[in-house]
Structures are given as structure tokens and as C-alpha cells.
C-alpha positions in Angstrom: 104.4 101.1 143.9 105.4 99.6 140.5 105.5 95.8 140.2 108.6 93.9 139.3 108.1 94.0 135.5 107.3 97.8 135.5 110.2 98.5 137.8 112.5 96.8 135.3 111.8 99.4 132.6 115.3 101.0 132.6 116.9 97.6 132.9 115.0 96.3 129.9 116.2 99.2 127.7 119.8 98.6 128.9 119.5 94.9 128.1 118.2 95.7 124.6 121.1 98.0 124.0 123.5 95.2 125.0 121.6 92.7 122.9 121.8 95.0 119.8 125.6 95.5 120.1 125.5 98.9 121.8 122.7 100.7 119.9 120.9 103.4 122.0 118.4 105.2 119.8 114.9 103.7 120.4 113.3 106.3 118.1 110.1 108.3 119.0 108.8 107.6 122.5 105.3 106.8 121.3 106.0 103.2 122.0 106.2 103.8 125.8 102.5 103.8 126.6 102.0 100.4 125.1 105.2 99.0 126.7 104.3 100.4 130.2 100.7 99.1 129.9 102.0 95.7 129.0 104.5 95.7 131.9 101.7 96.7 134.3 99.5 93.9 132.9 102.3 91.4 133.3 102.6 92.4 136.9 98.8 92.2 137.5 97.9 89.2 135.4 100.8 86.8 134.9 101.6 84.0 137.3 105.2 83.5 136.2 107.7 81.0 137.5 111.3 82.0 137.3 111.8 80.6 133.8 108.6 82.2 132.7 109.8 85.6 134.0 113.0 85.3 132.1 111.2 84.4 129.0 108.8 87.3 129.4 111.7 89.7 129.9 113.3 88.2 126.8 110.2 89.0 124.7 110.3 92.7 125.8 114.1 92.9 125.3 113.8 91.4 121.8 111.1 93.8 120.8 113.1 96.8 122.0 116.2 95.5 120.3 114.3 95.2 117.0 113.4 98.9 117.4 117.0 99.8 117.9 118.1 97.9 114.8 115.4 99.5 112.7 116.3 103.0 113.9 120.0 102.4 113.2 119.2 101.0 109.7 117.1 104.0 108.8 119.9 106.3 109.9 122.5 104.4 107.8 120.3 104.2 104.8 118.1 107.3 104.6 117.4 106.4 101.0 114.9 103.8 102.3 112.3 106.5 102.1 112.4 106.5 98.3 111.9 102.7 98.0 108.5 101.8 96.5 106.7 98.6 97.5 104.8 97.6 94.4 101.9 95.1 94.3 103.2 93.0 97.2 101.6 89.5 97.5 100.1 89.4 101.1 98.8 86.1 102.6 96.4 86.4 105.5 93.4 84.7 107.1 92.3 83.3 110.5 95.4 81.5 112.0 95.6 77.8 111.4 94.1 78.1 107.9 97.2 77.2 105.9 98.8 80.6 105.7 102.2 79.2 106.8 102.2 76.3 104.3 101.2 78.6 101.4 103.7 81.2 102.4 106.6 78.8 102.5 105.5 77.1 99.3 105.4 80.4 97.4 108.7 81.5 99.0 110.4 78.8 96.9 109.9 81.2 93.9 113.0 83.5 93.6 110.9 86.2 92.0 109.8 87.1 95.5 111.6 88.6 98.5 110.3 88.0 102.0 110.8 88.8 105.7 113.3 86.2 107.0 112.8 85.5 110.7 116.2 86.8 111.7 115.5 90.1 109.9 112.3 90.6 111.8 114.4 90.5 115.0 117.2 92.7 113.6 115.8 94.8 110.8 118.6 96.0 108.4 119.2 96.1 104.7 119.2 92.4 103.7 122.9 91.3 103.4 124.0 88.7 100.8 122.8 85.3 102.0 126.3 83.8 101.9 127.3 86.3 104.7 124.5 85.4 107.1 126.3 82.6 109.0 128.9 85.1 110.1 126.4 87.8 111.0 126.1 88.2 114.9 122.4 89.1 114.6 121.7 85.9 112.5 123.7 83.8 115.0 121.7 85.3 117.9 118.5 84.4 116.1 119.6 80.8 115.5 120.6 80.5 119.2 117.3 82.0 120.4 115.2 79.6 118.4 117.2 76.6 119.6 116.7 77.7 123.2 113.0 78.3 122.6 112.3 75.0 121.0 114.5 73.3 123.5 112.1 74.5 126.3 109.0 73.9 124.2 109.7 71.1 121.6 106.0 70.4 121.0 105.6 73.9 119.5 107.4 72.8 116.4 104.4 70.6 115.6 102.1 73.6 115.6 104.3 76.3 114.2 107.9 75.7 113.2 110.2 78.7 112.8 113.6 78.7 111.1 116.0 81.7 111.3 116.7 81.9 107.5 113.1 81.2 106.3 110.3 83.7 105.9 108.2 84.6 108.9 105.2 86.7 109.8 104.8 90.4 109.6 103.6 90.3 113.2 107.2 90.1 114.4 107.7 93.6 112.9 104.4 95.0 113.8 105.0 94.5 117.5 107.7 97.1 117.7 105.3 99.8 118.9 103.9 97.5 121.6 100.4 97.9 120.1 100.0 94.3 119.0 97.7 91.3 119.3 100.9 89.2 119.7 101.1 90.1 123.4 97.5 89.5 124.5 97.2 86.3 122.5 100.4 84.6 123.7 100.2 85.9 127.3 97.3 86.0 129.7 97.2 89.8 130.1 93.6 90.9 130.1 94.6 94.3 131.6 96.7 94.9 128.4 93.9 93.6 126.2 91.4 96.2 127.5 93.8 98.9 126.5 94.9 97.3 123.2 91.4 96.7 121.8 90.8 100.5 121.9 94.0 101.4 120.0 94.6 102.4 116.4 97.2 100.2 114.8 97.9 102.4 111.8 101.1 103.9 113.3 102.4 100.3 113.8 101.6 99.6 110.1 103.4 102.8 109.0 106.5 101.7 110.9 106.1 98.2 109.4 106.1 99.5 105.9 109.2 101.5 106.6 110.9 98.4 107.9 110.0 96.6 104.6 111.6 99.5 102.7 114.7 99.2 104.7 115.1 95.4 104.4 114.5 95.5 100.7 116.5 98.7 99.9 119.0 96.8 97.8 116.3 94.9 95.9 113.8 97.7 95.2 112.4 96.0 92.1 111.8 92.6 93.6 108.3 91.8 94.6 107.4 91.3 98.2 105.8 88.1 99.5 104.3 88.7 103.0 102.2 86.8 105.4 100.4 87.6 108.6 97.1 86.2 109.8 96.5 89.4 111.8 96.2 91.5 108.7 92.6 90.3 108.4 92.0 92.2 111.7 93.6 95.4 110.2 92.8 95.1 106.5 92.2 98.8 106.2 95.5 99.6 107.9 97.3 97.2 105.6 95.8 98.7 102.5 96.5 102.2 103.8 100.3 101.6 103.8 100.3 99.0 100.9 97.5 100.4 98.7 98.0 98.1 95.7 98.6 94.9 97.7 97.4 91.6 96.2 95.8 89.9 99.1 95.5 86.2 99.4 92.9 85.2 102.0 92.9 81.6 103.3 89.8 80.0 104.6 89.2 77.0 106.9 86.2 76.1 109.0 86.5 78.0 112.3 85.4 74.8 114.1 88.8 73.4 113.2 90.9 76.6 113.0 89.9 78.2 116.3 90.6 75.2 118.6 93.9 74.6 116.7 94.8 78.2 117.4 93.9 77.9 121.0 96.1 74.9 121.4 99.0 76.7 119.9 98.5 79.7 122.2 98.2 77.5 125.3 101.6 76.1 124.4 102.9 79.7 124.2 101.3 80.7 127.5 102.9 77.7 129.2 106.3 79.3 128.4 105.3 82.1 130.8 103.2 80.4 133.4 104.0 76.7 133.2 101.3 74.5 134.6 99.4 77.5 135.9 98.6 78.6 132.3 94.8 78.3 131.9 93.5 76.8 128.7 89.9 77.6 129.5 90.3 81.4 129.2 91.7 81.4 125.7 88.7 80.3 123.6 86.3 83.2 124.2 89.0 85.8 123.5 90.0 84.2 120.2 86.4 83.7 119.0 85.6 87.3 119.5 88.9 88.7 118.1 88.8 86.7 114.9 85.1 87.0 114.3 85.5 90.8 114.4 88.5 90.4 112.1 86.3 88.6 109.6 83.7 91.3 109.8 86.3 94.1 109.3 87.9 92.4 106.3 84.5 91.7 104.7 83.8 95.5 104.8 87.1 96.3 103.2 86.5 93.6 100.6 83.2 95.1 99.5 85.1 98.4 98.8 88.1 96.7 97.0 87.0 93.3 95.7 89.6 93.3 92.9 92.5 93.0 95.3 91.6 89.7 97.0 92.0 86.0 96.0 90.5 83.2 98.2 92.1 79.9 99.0 90.0 77.2 100.6 92.0 75.1 103.0 90.3 71.9 101.7 91.2 72.7 98.1 94.7 73.6 99.0 95.3 70.2 100.6 93.8 68.4 97.7 95.6 70.3 94.9 98.2 72.8 96.2 99.8 73.3 92.8 96.4 73.9 91.2 95.7 76.6 93.8 99.1 78.1 93.2 98.6 78.2 89.4 95.2 80.0 89.8 96.7 82.4 92.2 99.5 83.3 89.8 97.0 83.7 87.0 94.8 86.0 89.2 97.7 88.4 89.8 99.5 88.1 86.5 102.5 86.2 87.9 104.6 83.8 85.9 105.2 80.3 87.3 108.1 78.6 85.6 108.2 74.9 85.0 111.3 74.6 87.2 109.7 76.4 90.1 106.6 74.3 89.8 108.7 71.2 90.0 110.5 72.6 93.1 107.1 73.3 94.7 105.9 69.8 93.9 109.0 68.3 95.6 108.4 70.5 98.7 104.7 69.4 98.9 105.7 65.7 98.5 108.2 66.1 101.4 105.4 67.4 103.7 107.8 69.7 105.6 105.0 71.3 107.6 104.2 68.0 109.4 107.7 66.6 109.8 107.7 67.3 113.5 104.5 65.3 114.1 100.8 65.9 114.0 99.2 68.8 116.1 96.3 67.5 118.1 93.7 69.5 120.1 90.2 69.3 121.6 87.8 72.3 121.6 86.5 71.4 125.0 89.8 72.3 126.6 89.5 76.0 125.8 86.3 77.0 127.5 84.2 77.1 124.4 81.8 74.9 122.5 81.2 74.1 118.9 77.8 75.7 119.1 79.5 79.0 120.2 81.8 78.9 117.2 79.0 78.1 114.8 76.9 81.0 116.1 79.7 83.7 116.1 80.9 82.7 112.6 77.5 81.9 111.1 77.8 84.4 108.2 81.4 83.5 107.5 80.8 79.8 107.5 77.8 80.1 105.2 79.7 82.4 102.8 82.5 79.9 102.5 80.6 76.7 102.5 81.5 75.4 106.0 77.9 75.1 107.4 
């Protein structure tokens, strides 16, 4: 007999249709194996309270609604297929290595277009910004974030999200339900066992088509993208965006991994409350991101000219110096006015305005020795040993 989550499959689709304003076309049914595997895992593995169950259902409904919006957008604008994505600037790296700060800093430059958070939830041709406040999808995104941070205010210290600011590609890549987002933010080892054997290239092809749709009215404007998980799928990324200019951020995994674990534990508490175990997170994340570093290293050996490295320590010491070198590396122009705007943003320290994010590696079932051992080559290469 199906568990409660799996038994809700039809209701979840109906809720997504309602949330999307009546859309009904979910596109090809190749997303169903991942969705059903995830629902089975949620039944088998999650210890949800009632609030957690509602939140988990909301994650599924939101992902399905995003599929609906993307399908509707492609039907309305079939010319999206002709939109070329030329030399996008893509930020990636192990999470908690400064990807978000660098992303939001570069997003101050109007020569770029990005994936605003609300458009990851309701993909469509990006409307004029002055119309967003009256857009039902934008309003729903704002309300959803307010509810999320109302329930989990400490999450703002670790990873703040704003509806009209750029966000991670991960929020689009999850539409096929083949995504690290689910296994990282929920304790669903049953799903993980299935997910780790999957090919994410179909998800990346859908993701590239969503970019074409969102940017259909700005086809000449260069994309600025960010997703830590691209380092786990660098070959897939460069398959769909073959001339991407990849900015890889680096921070000692002894700092980055426990910081990530802390953030994920906060996310898991949304589903399981006090039952969410911190001590099961560390081993998964060490292995996932160590493999990601190995995979990206192989890709880099084949395409070294497409990568630029940013050391987290250097970025903190001299962020504008890093930006200038990045622009030089990829033949970008940094105007004096944009440089001044970036300096004002840095001086305001917006990424820490909600307080400092604190964590202890011992809470996550791992030791510093384990991190050093698994990331030995990476730490030696980047001067962290």
C-alpha cells in the first residue's frame, strides 16, 4: 500500500494546477520516476510533524508548478528555441565558498541578466521590472519567502533569498525531480540511492531551455548564473552551455563543509523539527562534494581556458581586485560607475546583515581528520593544507 505522500500524487498535481492559475500541461512524463521515488522516500525516511508535512508538500507543489509555467511559456513563445546563450558567466564551487556574495556583487552590473528568484518558481519571459509588483507569480513568491523565513528566521543568516534578486540555477534544475536539492535538504536516503545513479543531462537540457525562455526578450544580454552544484555536473553544464566562462570559488573544506551542514540542518528542521538529525549530514556531504571536485578537475584538464579561480580568502581581502581580474580574464568591461556601486555594496556588508552564521563540525557526525583525508588533493592544490 502506498504511503501518505505517494498516495497524494494526484492531489499534488491538482494543487500545482491551482497554484499556477489553472495550468494543466506538465510536459513529458519523464519527471514521474523521480517524483514517485522521492514521494516513496519521504514516506519511508522522513519523520514529519504536521507543519513539516505541509512544507514538504509545498516543495513538491512548487516544483510541479514551475514545470507548468515553463511548459506554458514555451507554448506561448516557441521562438525561444532560436535564442542563443553566448558565453554566460557561471559561478560555481563547493557551497559556502562565497558563491552567493560574488553572484550578488556581479549582478549589480547591468550588462548581465540573471535568474531572479521569482522567475525560477514561475519561468516565463522576463516582464519589465516595473510590472513585477502587480504580477501574481511575483506576489506569490514574496509571500512564500515571508512565510518560509517567518518559520525559520535563522536561515537568513546562512542564506538569504529575495524574490527580485538573482538566485541559484538549482531552483530550475529540480524540475525533473533528479536533483541534489532533495537529498541535501531532506533526510531521504532512499531517494539518494536512486539519485546518485541518475544522469542529470536531461535536467540540464530543460534548464537551458528555461534560460532561453526567460531571456527571450533580451537575447543579446549576457547571462550571469550561479549554482554550487554545477561543480558536480561540470560536463553536463558545458554540454548545454559549451562556451560558458566558469568562475570556480574555493574555500578550505574544513570551513565550507561544516558551514554547509549547518545550513542543511536548518533546512531539514523545516520538515522534521527537533527530530532532524544533524549527525547524519556530514558523511553524505563530504562524499558528494569530494566527488564533485574530482569530476570538475577532470573537466578542467580538458578545457582549462574556460575557468577562472577565486580564492575565498582573497575575495574577502580585496573583492574589487578579484572582480577586476575576473573581468580582464573574460574580456568584460567594468565601468567606473559600476565599480563604485560594487564598492558601496561591499561596504554595506549585505550578506551579513542578518547576523553571523555559527557552526561546529562535531555536530554533523564527522571530524576534521575525515575532511582533510577526503579533500587532500583539493586542499593541497589550492593551498589549504
